[in-house]
N, CA, C, O and CB atoms as a CASP TS submission, in Angstrom:
PFRMAT TS
TARGET T0000
AUTHOR 0000-0000-0000
METHOD Language model
MODEL 1
PARENT N/A
ATOM      1  N   MET     1      15.419 -19.356  -4.060  1.00  0.00           N
ATOM      2  CA  MET     1      14.280 -18.944  -3.267  1.00  0.00           C
ATOM      3  C   MET     1      13.016 -19.015  -4.119  1.00  0.00           C
ATOM      4  O   MET     1      13.023 -18.682  -5.304  1.00  0.00           O
ATOM      5  CB  MET     1      14.487 -17.521  -2.706  1.00  0.00           C
ATOM      6  N   LYS     2      11.962 -19.447  -3.503  1.00  0.00           N
ATOM      7  CA  LYS     2      10.688 -19.619  -4.184  1.00  0.00           C
ATOM      8  C   LYS     2       9.923 -18.291  -4.238  1.00  0.00           C
ATOM      9  O   LYS     2       9.876 -17.561  -3.248  1.00  0.00           O
ATOM     10  CB  LYS     2       9.845 -20.699  -3.479  1.00  0.00           C
ATOM     11  N   ASN     3       9.327 -17.982  -5.390  1.00  0.00           N
ATOM     12  CA  ASN     3       8.454 -16.810  -5.507  1.00  0.00           C
ATOM     13  C   ASN     3       7.191 -17.050  -4.694  1.00  0.00           C
ATOM     14  O   ASN     3       6.702 -18.178  -4.618  1.00  0.00           O
ATOM     15  CB  ASN     3       8.103 -16.513  -6.997  1.00  0.00           C
ATOM     16  N   THR     4       6.655 -15.983  -4.081  1.00  0.00           N
ATOM     17  CA  THR     4       5.482 -16.123  -3.247  1.00  0.00           C
ATOM     18  C   THR     4       4.398 -15.154  -3.691  1.00  0.00           C
ATOM     19  O   THR     4       4.674 -13.984  -3.955  1.00  0.00           O
ATOM     20  CB  THR     4       5.836 -15.896  -1.781  1.00  0.00           C
ATOM     21  N   LEU     5       3.173 -15.637  -3.773  1.00  0.00           N
ATOM     22  CA  LEU     5       2.006 -14.826  -4.068  1.00  0.00           C
ATOM     23  C   LEU     5       1.035 -15.017  -2.904  1.00  0.00           C
ATOM     24  O   LEU     5       0.617 -16.137  -2.613  1.00  0.00           O
ATOM     25  CB  LEU     5       1.351 -15.222  -5.454  1.00  0.00           C
ATOM     26  N   ILE     6       0.681 -13.917  -2.241  1.00  0.00           N
ATOM     27  CA  ILE     6      -0.187 -13.986  -1.064  1.00  0.00           C
ATOM     28  C   ILE     6      -1.469 -13.218  -1.339  1.00  0.00           C
ATOM     29  O   ILE     6      -1.427 -12.036  -1.680  1.00  0.00           O
ATOM     30  CB  ILE     6       0.529 -13.422   0.193  1.00  0.00           C
ATOM     31  N   GLN     7      -2.615 -13.889  -1.190  1.00  0.00           N
ATOM     32  CA  GLN     7      -3.902 -13.216  -1.283  1.00  0.00           C
ATOM     33  C   GLN     7      -4.233 -12.665   0.100  1.00  0.00           C
ATOM     34  O   GLN     7      -4.274 -13.410   1.079  1.00  0.00           O
ATOM     35  CB  GLN     7      -5.026 -14.186  -1.800  1.00  0.00           C
ATOM     36  N   LEU     8      -4.469 -11.359   0.172  1.00  0.00           N
ATOM     37  CA  LEU     8      -4.740 -10.704   1.444  1.00  0.00           C
ATOM     38  C   LEU     8      -6.218 -10.848   1.808  1.00  0.00           C
ATOM     39  O   LEU     8      -7.098 -10.543   1.003  1.00  0.00           O
ATOM     40  CB  LEU     8      -4.341  -9.215   1.383  1.00  0.00           C
ATOM     41  N   ASP     9      -6.476 -11.312   3.022  1.00  0.00           N
ATOM     42  CA  ASP     9      -7.851 -11.489   3.479  1.00  0.00           C
ATOM     43  C   ASP     9      -7.931 -11.043   4.935  1.00  0.00           C
ATOM     44  O   ASP     9      -7.571 -11.806   5.831  1.00  0.00           O
ATOM     45  CB  ASP     9      -8.319 -12.976   3.318  1.00  0.00           C
ATOM     46  N   PRO    10      -8.392  -9.836   5.183  1.00  0.00           N
ATOM     47  CA  PRO    10      -9.065  -8.914   4.270  1.00  0.00           C
ATOM     48  C   PRO    10      -8.053  -8.082   3.467  1.00  0.00           C
ATOM     49  O   PRO    10      -6.878  -8.011   3.825  1.00  0.00           O
ATOM     50  CB  PRO    10     -10.005  -7.986   5.056  1.00  0.00           C
ATOM     51  N   PRO    11      -8.522  -7.456   2.376  1.00  0.00           N
ATOM     52  CA  PRO    11      -7.662  -6.541   1.617  1.00  0.00           C
ATOM     53  C   PRO    11      -7.204  -5.382   2.507  1.00  0.00           C
ATOM     54  O   PRO    11      -7.864  -5.041   3.488  1.00  0.00           O
ATOM     55  CB  PRO    11      -8.407  -5.999   0.367  1.00  0.00           C
ATOM     56  N   ILE    12      -6.064  -4.784   2.146  1.00  0.00           N
ATOM     57  CA  ILE    12      -5.482  -3.694   2.927  1.00  0.00           C
ATOM     58  C   ILE    12      -5.669  -2.369   2.184  1.00  0.00           C
ATOM     59  O   ILE    12      -5.293  -2.270   1.016  1.00  0.00           O
ATOM     60  CB  ILE    12      -3.977  -3.959   3.205  1.00  0.00           C
ATOM     61  N   PRO    13      -6.248  -1.334   2.844  1.00  0.00           N
ATOM     62  CA  PRO    13      -6.389  -0.026   2.201  1.00  0.00           C
ATOM     63  C   PRO    13      -5.039   0.684   2.108  1.00  0.00           C
ATOM     64  O   PRO    13      -4.362   0.882   3.117  1.00  0.00           O
ATOM     65  CB  PRO    13      -7.395   0.847   2.972  1.00  0.00           C
ATOM     66  N   LEU    14      -4.657   1.065   0.890  1.00  0.00           N
ATOM     67  CA  LEU    14      -3.377   1.725   0.654  1.00  0.00           C
ATOM     68  C   LEU    14      -3.561   3.012  -0.134  1.00  0.00           C
ATOM     69  O   LEU    14      -4.528   3.175  -0.878  1.00  0.00           O
ATOM     70  CB  LEU    14      -2.426   0.791  -0.086  1.00  0.00           C
ATOM     71  N   GLU    15      -2.605   3.929   0.047  1.00  0.00           N
ATOM     72  CA  GLU    15      -2.471   5.125  -0.802  1.00  0.00           C
ATOM     73  C   GLU    15      -1.401   4.813  -1.833  1.00  0.00           C
ATOM     74  O   GLU    15      -0.319   4.337  -1.489  1.00  0.00           O
ATOM     75  CB  GLU    15      -2.102   6.422   0.043  1.00  0.00           C
ATOM     76  N   THR    16      -1.706   5.084  -3.108  1.00  0.00           N
ATOM     77  CA  THR    16      -0.761   4.847  -4.198  1.00  0.00           C
ATOM     78  C   THR    16      -0.643   6.127  -5.022  1.00  0.00           C
ATOM     79  O   THR    16      -1.386   7.079  -4.782  1.00  0.00           O
ATOM     80  CB  THR    16      -1.215   3.642  -5.093  1.00  0.00           C
ATOM     81  N   PRO    17       0.273   6.168  -5.987  1.00  0.00           N
ATOM     82  CA  PRO    17       0.344   7.342  -6.862  1.00  0.00           C
ATOM     83  C   PRO    17      -0.960   7.624  -7.623  1.00  0.00           C
ATOM     84  O   PRO    17      -1.168   8.745  -8.087  1.00  0.00           O
ATOM     85  CB  PRO    17       1.466   7.160  -7.851  1.00  0.00           C
ATOM     86  N   ASN    18      -1.839   6.618  -7.756  1.00  0.00           N
ATOM     87  CA  ASN    18      -3.137   6.815  -8.425  1.00  0.00           C
ATOM     88  C   ASN    18      -4.278   7.035  -7.441  1.00  0.00           C
ATOM     89  O   ASN    18      -5.439   7.042  -7.851  1.00  0.00           O
ATOM     90  CB  ASN    18      -3.455   5.620  -9.302  1.00  0.00           C
ATOM     91  N   GLY    19      -3.986   7.214  -6.157  1.00  0.00           N
ATOM     92  CA  GLY    19      -5.030   7.476  -5.169  1.00  0.00           C
ATOM     93  C   GLY    19      -5.279   6.295  -4.253  1.00  0.00           C
ATOM     94  O   GLY    19      -4.447   5.396  -4.124  1.00  0.00           O
ATOM     95  N   LYS    20      -6.456   6.315  -3.611  1.00  0.00           N
ATOM     96  CA  LYS    20      -6.816   5.291  -2.638  1.00  0.00           C
ATOM     97  C   LYS    20      -7.185   3.985  -3.340  1.00  0.00           C
ATOM     98  O   LYS    20      -7.878   3.970  -4.357  1.00  0.00           O
ATOM     99  CB  LYS    20      -7.979   5.771  -1.759  1.00  0.00           C
ATOM    100  N   THR    21      -6.691   2.885  -2.754  1.00  0.00           N
ATOM    101  CA  THR    21      -6.915   1.568  -3.337  1.00  0.00           C
ATOM    102  C   THR    21      -7.114   0.540  -2.226  1.00  0.00           C
ATOM    103  O   THR    21      -6.933   0.827  -1.043  1.00  0.00           O
ATOM    104  CB  THR    21      -5.734   1.163  -4.251  1.00  0.00           C
ATOM    105  N   LEU    22      -7.489  -0.660  -2.645  1.00  0.00           N
ATOM    106  CA  LEU    22      -7.452  -1.827  -1.771  1.00  0.00           C
ATOM    107  C   LEU    22      -6.462  -2.810  -2.376  1.00  0.00           C
ATOM    108  O   LEU    22      -6.583  -3.192  -3.540  1.00  0.00           O
ATOM    109  CB  LEU    22      -8.878  -2.475  -1.599  1.00  0.00           C
ATOM    110  N   ALA    23      -5.479  -3.217  -1.574  1.00  0.00           N
ATOM    111  CA  ALA    23      -4.508  -4.223  -2.018  1.00  0.00           C
ATOM    112  C   ALA    23      -5.100  -5.599  -1.763  1.00  0.00           C
ATOM    113  O   ALA    23      -5.521  -5.901  -0.646  1.00  0.00           O
ATOM    114  CB  ALA    23      -3.132  -4.058  -1.283  1.00  0.00           C
ATOM    115  N   HIS    24      -5.133  -6.433  -2.794  1.00  0.00           N
ATOM    116  CA  HIS    24      -5.693  -7.776  -2.688  1.00  0.00           C
ATOM    117  C   HIS    24      -4.629  -8.863  -2.722  1.00  0.00           C
ATOM    118  O   HIS    24      -4.841  -9.962  -2.210  1.00  0.00           O
ATOM    119  CB  HIS    24      -6.680  -8.007  -3.797  1.00  0.00           C
ATOM    120  N   ILE    25      -3.466  -8.550  -3.335  1.00  0.00           N
ATOM    121  CA  ILE    25      -2.416  -9.557  -3.494  1.00  0.00           C
ATOM    122  C   ILE    25      -1.054  -8.904  -3.274  1.00  0.00           C
ATOM    123  O   ILE    25      -0.835  -7.760  -3.673  1.00  0.00           O
ATOM    124  CB  ILE    25      -2.488 -10.220  -4.903  1.00  0.00           C
ATOM    125  N   VAL    26      -0.142  -9.633  -2.639  1.00  0.00           N
ATOM    126  CA  VAL    26       1.257  -9.221  -2.518  1.00  0.00           C
ATOM    127  C   VAL    26       2.098 -10.277  -3.220  1.00  0.00           C
ATOM    128  O   VAL    26       1.913 -11.476  -3.012  1.00  0.00           O
ATOM    129  CB  VAL    26       1.691  -9.048  -1.005  1.00  0.00           C
ATOM    130  N   ILE    27       3.031  -9.813  -4.061  1.00  0.00           N
ATOM    131  CA  ILE    27       3.947 -10.709  -4.765  1.00  0.00           C
ATOM    132  C   ILE    27       5.351 -10.463  -4.224  1.00  0.00           C
ATOM    133  O   ILE    27       5.822  -9.327  -4.182  1.00  0.00           O
ATOM    134  CB  ILE    27       3.891 -10.486  -6.322  1.00  0.00           C
ATOM    135  N   ASP    28       6.013 -11.543  -3.811  1.00  0.00           N
ATOM    136  CA  ASP    28       7.365 -11.462  -3.270  1.00  0.00           C
ATOM    137  C   ASP    28       8.281 -12.331  -4.122  1.00  0.00           C
ATOM    138  O   ASP    28       8.179 -13.558  -4.097  1.00  0.00           O
ATOM    139  CB  ASP    28       7.403 -11.907  -1.775  1.00  0.00           C
ATOM    140  N   TYR    29       9.184 -11.691  -4.883  1.00  0.00           N
ATOM    141  CA  TYR    29      10.122 -12.428  -5.734  1.00  0.00           C
ATOM    142  C   TYR    29      11.414 -12.777  -5.015  1.00  0.00           C
ATOM    143  O   TYR    29      12.300 -13.398  -5.602  1.00  0.00           O
ATOM    144  CB  TYR    29      10.437 -11.623  -6.970  1.00  0.00           C
ATOM    145  N   GLY    30      11.533 -12.383  -3.748  1.00  0.00           N
ATOM    146  CA  GLY    30      12.725 -12.733  -2.980  1.00  0.00           C
ATOM    147  C   GLY    30      13.466 -11.509  -2.480  1.00  0.00           C
ATOM    148  O   GLY    30      13.019 -10.380  -2.681  1.00  0.00           O
ATOM    149  N   PRO    31      14.614 -11.732  -1.819  1.00  0.00           N
ATOM    150  CA  PRO    31      15.323 -10.655  -1.131  1.00  0.00           C
ATOM    151  C   PRO    31      15.926  -9.584  -2.037  1.00  0.00           C
ATOM    152  O   PRO    31      16.265  -8.506  -1.548  1.00  0.00           O
ATOM    153  CB  PRO    31      16.398 -11.237  -0.313  1.00  0.00           C
ATOM    154  N   GLU    32      16.069  -9.835  -3.307  1.00  0.00           N
ATOM    155  CA  GLU    32      16.662  -8.846  -4.210  1.00  0.00           C
ATOM    156  C   GLU    32      15.635  -7.921  -4.859  1.00  0.00           C
ATOM    157  O   GLU    32      15.996  -7.102  -5.704  1.00  0.00           O
ATOM    158  CB  GLU    32      17.442  -9.549  -5.284  1.00  0.00           C
ATOM    159  N   TYR    33      14.360  -8.038  -4.479  1.00  0.00           N
ATOM    160  CA  TYR    33      13.288  -7.302  -5.138  1.00  0.00           C
ATOM    161  C   TYR    33      12.373  -6.635  -4.124  1.00  0.00           C
ATOM    162  O   TYR    33      12.244  -7.092  -2.989  1.00  0.00           O
ATOM    163  CB  TYR    33      12.481  -8.229  -6.037  1.00  0.00           C
ATOM    164  N   ASP    34      11.731  -5.529  -4.556  1.00  0.00           N
ATOM    165  CA  ASP    34      10.651  -4.930  -3.765  1.00  0.00           C
ATOM    166  C   ASP    34       9.463  -5.887  -3.740  1.00  0.00           C
ATOM    167  O   ASP    34       9.280  -6.689  -4.656  1.00  0.00           O
ATOM    168  CB  ASP    34      10.230  -3.541  -4.347  1.00  0.00           C
ATOM    169  N   LEU    35       8.659  -5.795  -2.683  1.00  0.00           N
ATOM    170  CA  LEU    35       7.353  -6.448  -2.721  1.00  0.00           C
ATOM    171  C   LEU    35       6.519  -5.742  -3.784  1.00  0.00           C
ATOM    172  O   LEU    35       6.698  -4.545  -4.009  1.00  0.00           O
ATOM    173  CB  LEU    35       6.642  -6.409  -1.315  1.00  0.00           C
ATOM    174  N   LEU    36       5.621  -6.455  -4.436  1.00  0.00           N
ATOM    175  CA  LEU    36       4.704  -5.867  -5.403  1.00  0.00           C
ATOM    176  C   LEU    36       3.289  -5.998  -4.853  1.00  0.00           C
ATOM    177  O   LEU    36       2.869  -7.084  -4.455  1.00  0.00           O
ATOM    178  CB  LEU    36       4.833  -6.554  -6.805  1.00  0.00           C
ATOM    179  N   TRP    37       2.561  -4.893  -4.834  1.00  0.00           N
ATOM    180  CA  TRP    37       1.200  -4.849  -4.296  1.00  0.00           C
ATOM    181  C   TRP    37       0.222  -4.741  -5.459  1.00  0.00           C
ATOM    182  O   TRP    37       0.292  -3.793  -6.241  1.00  0.00           O
ATOM    183  CB  TRP    37       1.018  -3.654  -3.300  1.00  0.00           C
ATOM    184  N   VAL    38      -0.686  -5.704  -5.580  1.00  0.00           N
ATOM    185  CA  VAL    38      -1.722  -5.681  -6.616  1.00  0.00           C
ATOM    186  C   VAL    38      -2.947  -5.022  -5.994  1.00  0.00           C
ATOM    187  O   VAL    38      -3.550  -5.547  -5.059  1.00  0.00           O
ATOM    188  CB  VAL    38      -2.054  -7.139  -7.160  1.00  0.00           C
ATOM    189  N   CYS    39      -3.304  -3.845  -6.543  1.00  0.00           N
ATOM    190  CA  CYS    39      -4.327  -2.992  -5.935  1.00  0.00           C
ATOM    191  C   CYS    39      -5.428  -2.650  -6.935  1.00  0.00           C
ATOM    192  O   CYS    39      -5.188  -2.542  -8.137  1.00  0.00           O
ATOM    193  CB  CYS    39      -3.695  -1.706  -5.391  1.00  0.00           C
ATOM    194  N   PHE    40      -6.647  -2.482  -6.406  1.00  0.00           N
ATOM    195  CA  PHE    40      -7.784  -2.028  -7.197  1.00  0.00           C
ATOM    196  C   PHE    40      -8.181  -0.645  -6.718  1.00  0.00           C
ATOM    197  O   PHE    40      -8.431  -0.430  -5.532  1.00  0.00           O
ATOM    198  CB  PHE    40      -8.980  -3.018  -7.094  1.00  0.00           C
ATOM    199  N   ASN    41      -8.236   0.303  -7.669  1.00  0.00           N
ATOM    200  CA  ASN    41      -8.528   1.703  -7.369  1.00  0.00           C
ATOM    201  C   ASN    41      -9.959   1.881  -6.887  1.00  0.00           C
ATOM    202  O   ASN    41     -10.889   1.331  -7.476  1.00  0.00           O
ATOM    203  CB  ASN    41      -8.282   2.571  -8.596  1.00  0.00           C
ATOM    204  N   ASP    42     -10.139   2.660  -5.803  1.00  0.00           N
ATOM    205  CA  ASP    42     -11.467   2.907  -5.230  1.00  0.00           C
ATOM    206  C   ASP    42     -12.400   3.633  -6.198  1.00  0.00           C
ATOM    207  O   ASP    42     -13.593   3.330  -6.239  1.00  0.00           O
ATOM    208  CB  ASP    42     -11.335   3.716  -3.953  1.00  0.00           C
ATOM    209  N   LYS    43     -11.878   4.594  -6.983  1.00  0.00           N
ATOM    210  CA  LYS    43     -12.729   5.421  -7.849  1.00  0.00           C
ATOM    211  C   LYS    43     -13.206   4.699  -9.101  1.00  0.00           C
ATOM    212  O   LYS    43     -14.381   4.781  -9.459  1.00  0.00           O
ATOM    213  CB  LYS    43     -11.987   6.660  -8.253  1.00  0.00           C
ATOM    214  N   ASN    44     -12.288   3.985  -9.772  1.00  0.00           N
ATOM    215  CA  ASN    44     -12.648   3.450 -11.089  1.00  0.00           C
ATOM    216  C   ASN    44     -12.425   1.940 -11.227  1.00  0.00           C
ATOM    217  O   ASN    44     -12.689   1.375 -12.289  1.00  0.00           O
ATOM    218  CB  ASN    44     -11.856   4.164 -12.149  1.00  0.00           C
ATOM    219  N   GLY    45     -11.945   1.284 -10.176  1.00  0.00           N
ATOM    220  CA  GLY    45     -11.771  -0.161 -10.214  1.00  0.00           C
ATOM    221  C   GLY    45     -10.572  -0.653 -10.999  1.00  0.00           C
ATOM    222  O   GLY    45     -10.384  -1.861 -11.139  1.00  0.00           O
ATOM    223  N   GLU    46      -9.743   0.268 -11.523  1.00  0.00           N
ATOM    224  CA  GLU    46      -8.568  -0.161 -12.273  1.00  0.00           C
ATOM    225  C   GLU    46      -7.638  -0.983 -11.389  1.00  0.00           C
ATOM    226  O   GLU    46      -7.514  -0.731 -10.191  1.00  0.00           O
ATOM    227  CB  GLU    46      -7.824   1.052 -12.846  1.00  0.00           C
ATOM    228  N   CYS    47      -6.993  -1.957 -11.993  1.00  0.00           N
ATOM    229  CA  CYS    47      -6.040  -2.810 -11.292  1.00  0.00           C
ATOM    230  C   CYS    47      -4.625  -2.372 -11.664  1.00  0.00           C
ATOM    231  O   CYS    47      -4.269  -2.313 -12.840  1.00  0.00           O
ATOM    232  CB  CYS    47      -6.269  -4.315 -11.638  1.00  0.00           C
ATOM    233  N   TRP    48      -3.817  -2.063 -10.627  1.00  0.00           N
ATOM    234  CA  TRP    48      -2.432  -1.655 -10.822  1.00  0.00           C
ATOM    235  C   TRP    48      -1.550  -2.442  -9.875  1.00  0.00           C
ATOM    236  O   TRP    48      -1.989  -2.853  -8.801  1.00  0.00           O
ATOM    237  CB  TRP    48      -2.258  -0.134 -10.601  1.00  0.00           C
ATOM    238  N   THR    49      -0.317  -2.648 -10.270  1.00  0.00           N
ATOM    239  CA  THR    49       0.680  -3.262  -9.394  1.00  0.00           C
ATOM    240  C   THR    49       1.729  -2.217  -9.065  1.00  0.00           C
ATOM    241  O   THR    49       2.286  -1.573  -9.953  1.00  0.00           O
ATOM    242  CB  THR    49       1.329  -4.518 -10.057  1.00  0.00           C
ATOM    243  N   TRP    50       1.995  -2.056  -7.752  1.00  0.00           N
ATOM    244  CA  TRP    50       2.905  -1.010  -7.271  1.00  0.00           C
ATOM    245  C   TRP    50       4.054  -1.614  -6.488  1.00  0.00           C
ATOM    246  O   TRP    50       3.873  -2.567  -5.730  1.00  0.00           O
ATOM    247  CB  TRP    50       2.155   0.003  -6.400  1.00  0.00           C
ATOM    248  N   HIS    51       5.247  -1.045  -6.679  1.00  0.00           N
ATOM    249  CA  HIS    51       6.403  -1.424  -5.869  1.00  0.00           C
ATOM    250  C   HIS    51       6.189  -0.958  -4.435  1.00  0.00           C
ATOM    251  O   HIS    51       5.514   0.043  -4.193  1.00  0.00           O
ATOM    252  CB  HIS    51       7.711  -0.824  -6.450  1.00  0.00           C
ATOM    253  N   ASN    52       6.751  -1.671  -3.511  1.00  0.00           N
ATOM    254  CA  ASN    52       6.616  -1.395  -2.087  1.00  0.00           C
ATOM    255  C   ASN    52       6.944   0.059  -1.740  1.00  0.00           C
ATOM    256  O   ASN    52       6.277   0.653  -0.893  1.00  0.00           O
ATOM    257  CB  ASN    52       7.513  -2.323  -1.298  1.00  0.00           C
ATOM    258  N   SER    53       7.945   0.629  -2.374  1.00  0.00           N
ATOM    259  CA  SER    53       8.375   1.998  -2.060  1.00  0.00           C
ATOM    260  C   SER    53       7.357   3.058  -2.477  1.00  0.00           C
ATOM    261  O   SER    53       7.481   4.216  -2.076  1.00  0.00           O
ATOM    262  CB  SER    53       9.697   2.285  -2.733  1.00  0.00           C
ATOM    263  N   LEU    54       6.352   2.684  -3.275  1.00  0.00           N
ATOM    264  CA  LEU    54       5.374   3.653  -3.784  1.00  0.00           C
ATOM    265  C   LEU    54       4.028   3.605  -3.072  1.00  0.00           C
ATOM    266  O   LEU    54       3.141   4.393  -3.401  1.00  0.00           O
ATOM    267  CB  LEU    54       5.160   3.426  -5.245  1.00  0.00           C
ATOM    268  N   VAL    55       3.851   2.715  -2.119  1.00  0.00           N
ATOM    269  CA  VAL    55       2.570   2.606  -1.421  1.00  0.00           C
ATOM    270  C   VAL    55       2.724   2.991   0.046  1.00  0.00           C
ATOM    271  O   VAL    55       3.792   2.828   0.636  1.00  0.00           O
ATOM    272  CB  VAL    55       2.009   1.178  -1.539  1.00  0.00           C
ATOM    273  N   ARG    56       1.644   3.501   0.620  1.00  0.00           N
ATOM    274  CA  ARG    56       1.585   3.863   2.034  1.00  0.00           C
ATOM    275  C   ARG    56       0.227   3.434   2.575  1.00  0.00           C
ATOM    276  O   ARG    56      -0.755   3.366   1.836  1.00  0.00           O
ATOM    277  CB  ARG    56       1.817   5.401   2.243  1.00  0.00           C
ATOM    278  N   ALA    57       0.185   3.145   3.878  1.00  0.00           N
ATOM    279  CA  ALA    57      -1.084   2.819   4.518  1.00  0.00           C
ATOM    280  C   ALA    57      -1.990   4.050   4.487  1.00  0.00           C
ATOM    281  O   ALA    57      -1.518   5.177   4.634  1.00  0.00           O
ATOM    282  CB  ALA    57      -0.862   2.329   5.980  1.00  0.00           C
ATOM    283  N   GLN    58      -3.289   3.830   4.295  1.00  0.00           N
ATOM    284  CA  GLN    58      -4.237   4.935   4.342  1.00  0.00           C
ATOM    285  C   GLN    58      -4.377   5.443   5.768  1.00  0.00           C
ATOM    286  O   GLN    58      -4.059   4.741   6.728  1.00  0.00           O
ATOM    287  CB  GLN    58      -5.604   4.502   3.790  1.00  0.00           C
ATOM    288  N   LYS    59      -4.860   6.678   5.892  1.00  0.00           N
ATOM    289  CA  LYS    59      -5.122   7.285   7.191  1.00  0.00           C
ATOM    290  C   LYS    59      -6.064   6.384   7.998  1.00  0.00           C
ATOM    291  O   LYS    59      -7.046   5.859   7.473  1.00  0.00           O
ATOM    292  CB  LYS    59      -5.729   8.708   7.021  1.00  0.00           C
ATOM    293  N   ASN    60      -5.741   6.216   9.294  1.00  0.00           N
ATOM    294  CA  ASN    60      -6.585   5.435  10.187  1.00  0.00           C
ATOM    295  C   ASN    60      -6.428   6.021  11.583  1.00  0.00           C
ATOM    296  O   ASN    60      -5.504   5.668  12.315  1.00  0.00           O
ATOM    297  CB  ASN    60      -6.208   3.905  10.156  1.00  0.00           C
ATOM    298  N   VAL    61      -7.339   6.920  11.944  1.00  0.00           N
ATOM    299  CA  VAL    61      -7.254   7.626  13.221  1.00  0.00           C
ATOM    300  C   VAL    61      -7.313   6.645  14.386  1.00  0.00           C
ATOM    301  O   VAL    61      -6.625   6.839  15.389  1.00  0.00           O
ATOM    302  CB  VAL    61      -8.383   8.657  13.341  1.00  0.00           C
ATOM    303  N   THR    62      -8.122   5.599  14.269  1.00  0.00           N
ATOM    304  CA  THR    62      -8.247   4.600  15.332  1.00  0.00           C
ATOM    305  C   THR    62      -6.893   3.968  15.650  1.00  0.00           C
ATOM    306  O   THR    62      -6.597   3.674  16.808  1.00  0.00           O
ATOM    307  CB  THR    62      -9.257   3.512  14.930  1.00  0.00           C
ATOM    308  N   MET    63      -6.078   3.762  14.623  1.00  0.00           N
ATOM    309  CA  MET    63      -4.763   3.153  14.813  1.00  0.00           C
ATOM    310  C   MET    63      -3.671   4.201  15.030  1.00  0.00           C
ATOM    311  O   MET    63      -2.489   3.862  15.090  1.00  0.00           O
ATOM    312  CB  MET    63      -4.413   2.286  13.612  1.00  0.00           C
ATOM    313  N   GLY    64      -4.070   5.495  15.152  1.00  0.00           N
ATOM    314  CA  GLY    64      -3.096   6.557  15.388  1.00  0.00           C
ATOM    315  C   GLY    64      -2.320   6.959  14.151  1.00  0.00           C
ATOM    316  O   GLY    64      -1.229   7.518  14.255  1.00  0.00           O
ATOM    317  N   ARG    65      -2.878   6.677  12.969  1.00  0.00           N
ATOM    318  CA  ARG    65      -2.199   6.998  11.719  1.00  0.00           C
ATOM    319  C   ARG    65      -2.940   8.135  11.038  1.00  0.00           C
ATOM    320  O   ARG    65      -3.741   7.916  10.129  1.00  0.00           O
ATOM    321  CB  ARG    65      -2.113   5.756  10.787  1.00  0.00           C
ATOM    322  N   ASP    66      -2.663   9.359  11.491  1.00  0.00           N
ATOM    323  CA  ASP    66      -3.261  10.562  10.909  1.00  0.00           C
ATOM    324  C   ASP    66      -2.208  11.186  10.014  1.00  0.00           C
ATOM    325  O   ASP    66      -1.347  11.922  10.495  1.00  0.00           O
ATOM    326  CB  ASP    66      -3.755  11.578  12.018  1.00  0.00           C
ATOM    327  N   LEU    67      -2.261  10.906   8.730  1.00  0.00           N
ATOM    328  CA  LEU    67      -1.194  11.266   7.802  1.00  0.00           C
ATOM    329  C   LEU    67      -0.922  12.758   7.758  1.00  0.00           C
ATOM    330  O   LEU    67       0.239  13.154   7.656  1.00  0.00           O
ATOM    331  CB  LEU    67      -1.532  10.783   6.429  1.00  0.00           C
ATOM    332  N   GLU    68      -1.939  13.599   7.829  1.00  0.00           N
ATOM    333  CA  GLU    68      -1.729  15.047   7.783  1.00  0.00           C
ATOM    334  C   GLU    68      -0.923  15.512   8.986  1.00  0.00           C
ATOM    335  O   GLU    68       0.007  16.303   8.831  1.00  0.00           O
ATOM    336  CB  GLU    68      -3.074  15.788   7.731  1.00  0.00           C
ATOM    337  N   ASN    69      -1.259  15.037  10.183  1.00  0.00           N
ATOM    338  CA  ASN    69      -0.501  15.412  11.374  1.00  0.00           C
ATOM    339  C   ASN    69       0.924  14.897  11.302  1.00  0.00           C
ATOM    340  O   ASN    69       1.845  15.584  11.744  1.00  0.00           O
ATOM    341  CB  ASN    69      -1.183  14.884  12.628  1.00  0.00           C
ATOM    342  N   ASP    70       1.132  13.702  10.757  1.00  0.00           N
ATOM    343  CA  ASP    70       2.474  13.159  10.618  1.00  0.00           C
ATOM    344  C   ASP    70       3.309  14.030   9.688  1.00  0.00           C
ATOM    345  O   ASP    70       4.480  14.281   9.972  1.00  0.00           O
ATOM    346  CB  ASP    70       2.422  11.720  10.097  1.00  0.00           C
ATOM    347  N   LYS    71       2.721  14.504   8.565  1.00  0.00           N
ATOM    348  CA  LYS    71       3.446  15.359   7.630  1.00  0.00           C
ATOM    349  C   LYS    71       3.843  16.663   8.309  1.00  0.00           C
ATOM    350  O   LYS    71       4.982  17.111   8.178  1.00  0.00           O
ATOM    351  CB  LYS    71       2.593  15.644   6.379  1.00  0.00           C
ATOM    352  N   ASN    72       2.896  17.281   9.045  1.00  0.00           N
ATOM    353  CA  ASN    72       3.181  18.537   9.731  1.00  0.00           C
ATOM    354  C   ASN    72       4.273  18.332  10.789  1.00  0.00           C
ATOM    355  O   ASN    72       5.162  19.172  10.929  1.00  0.00           O
ATOM    356  CB  ASN    72       1.897  19.100  10.381  1.00  0.00           C
ATOM    357  N   ARG    73       4.210  17.240  11.522  1.00  0.00           N
ATOM    358  CA  ARG    73       5.190  16.952  12.564  1.00  0.00           C
ATOM    359  C   ARG    73       6.579  16.786  11.952  1.00  0.00           C
ATOM    360  O   ARG    73       7.559  17.289  12.502  1.00  0.00           O
ATOM    361  CB  ARG    73       4.792  15.684  13.347  1.00  0.00           C
ATOM    362  N   ASN    74       6.673  16.086  10.817  1.00  0.00           N
ATOM    363  CA  ASN    74       7.962  15.868  10.174  1.00  0.00           C
ATOM    364  C   ASN    74       8.556  17.168   9.641  1.00  0.00           C
ATOM    365  O   ASN    74       9.776  17.336   9.654  1.00  0.00           O
ATOM    366  CB  ASN    74       7.818  14.863   9.044  1.00  0.00           C
ATOM    367  N   ASN    75       7.714  18.090   9.173  1.00  0.00           N
ATOM    368  CA  ASN    75       8.204  19.363   8.653  1.00  0.00           C
ATOM    369  C   ASN    75       8.757  20.253   9.760  1.00  0.00           C
ATOM    370  O   ASN    75       9.630  21.079   9.495  1.00  0.00           O
ATOM    371  CB  ASN    75       7.093  20.089   7.915  1.00  0.00           C
ATOM    372  N   LYS    76       8.278  20.108  10.985  1.00  0.00           N
ATOM    373  CA  LYS    76       8.714  20.936  12.106  1.00  0.00           C
ATOM    374  C   LYS    76      10.039  20.455  12.682  1.00  0.00           C
ATOM    375  O   LYS    76      10.748  21.226  13.329  1.00  0.00           O
ATOM    376  CB  LYS    76       7.654  20.946  13.193  1.00  0.00           C
ATOM    377  N   GLU    77      10.378  19.198  12.454  1.00  0.00           N
ATOM    378  CA  GLU    77      11.614  18.642  13.042  1.00  0.00           C
ATOM    379  C   GLU    77      12.834  19.070  12.275  1.00  0.00           C
ATOM    380  O   GLU    77      13.951  18.695  12.631  1.00  0.00           O
ATOM    381  CB  GLU    77      11.555  17.124  13.089  1.00  0.00           C
TER
END
């Protein structure tokens, strides 16, 4: 299987262990690996690469993604 590098246009806003970022590139090494997200931090511009399991979409009320309400809903179930 061929390795794939995808430049995201437009970049995708993500939450990472280092805070809010914009993902500019996704690296896919194939079915045996996590996707890797190349992200630039909103606060300081640092570039980090994160495994798929460590990133989440940022809150987007327009798209119905209110992370705080989702957390509260999951705790009640």
